[in-house]
C-alpha positions in Angstrom: -136.1 -131.7 143.6 -133.6 -130.0 145.9 -130.1 -130.4 145.9 -129.8 -132.2 149.1 -132.7 -134.9 148.0 -130.4 -134.9 144.4 -127.3 -135.7 146.2 -129.1 -138.2 148.5 -130.3 -140.1 145.6 -127.0 -140.2 144.2 -125.3 -141.3 147.6 -123.3 -138.2 147.7 -123.1 -135.5 150.2 -124.6 -132.0 150.1 -122.6 -128.9 151.2 -124.3 -125.6 151.2 -122.1 -123.4 148.9 -122.9 -120.0 147.2 -124.6 -120.3 143.9 -122.2 -118.0 142.6 -119.3 -120.4 143.8 -120.8 -123.5 142.0 -121.1 -121.5 138.9 -117.9 -120.5 138.5 -116.8 -124.1 139.2 -118.7 -125.4 137.1 -117.8 -123.3 134.0 -114.1 -123.9 134.8 -114.5 -128.0 135.4 -116.4 -127.7 132.0 -112.8 -126.7 130.4 -111.0 -129.0 131.5 -110.3 -131.5 129.1 -111.0 -135.0 129.8 -113.0 -134.5 133.0 -114.7 -137.4 135.1 -118.3 -137.9 133.3 -119.2 -136.9 137.3 -118.6 -133.4 137.0 -121.4 -133.1 134.5 -124.0 -133.8 137.6 -123.0 -130.6 138.8 -124.6 -128.6 136.1 -127.4 -131.1 136.6 -127.4 -129.8 140.2 -127.3 -126.3 139.3 -129.5 -125.7 136.1 -132.5 -127.2 137.0 -135.1 -128.4 134.0 -138.6 -128.3 134.8 -141.5 -129.5 133.1 -145.2 -128.2 133.7 -147.6 -131.0 133.1 -150.4 -129.1 134.0 -152.1 -128.8 130.4 -151.6 -132.5 129.3 -153.2 -133.4 133.3 -156.3 -130.9 132.4 -157.0 -130.8 128.3 -156.3 -135.0 128.2 -156.3 -136.2 131.5 -153.2 -137.2 131.7 -151.2 -138.5 134.6 -147.4 -139.3 135.3 -146.4 -142.6 136.0 -143.9 -142.0 137.9 -142.3 -139.3 139.9 -139.6 -137.0 139.8 -137.9 -139.4 142.8 -138.6 -142.4 140.8 -137.4 -141.5 137.5 -134.5 -139.9 139.3 -133.3 -142.9 140.5 -134.1 -145.3 137.9 -131.7 -142.2 135.6 -129.2 -143.2 138.3 -129.1 -146.8 137.9 -128.9 -146.8 134.7 -126.1 -144.5 134.2 -123.9 -146.8 136.8 -125.0 -149.7 134.9 -123.1 -148.3 132.2 -120.5 -146.9 133.5 -121.3 -143.2 133.1 -121.6 -143.0 137.0 
């Protein structure tokens, strides 16, 4: 999932910024005490977590119930409901 799509799902803007600058900002924010929880989403957008489910599909006939965007929407809704976001 691209950063612009991720930002749109959160209802945020997406502005192109060089990766080195985003990395430096993420590192700096992580060191500041009492930062709002939203600042942790910068790491989430910067460091993608990828899962290859090909083996499960091929060997077990497994098929995921939800796609990445649906899962992201549910995660965001849960975070908002619990006050994390």
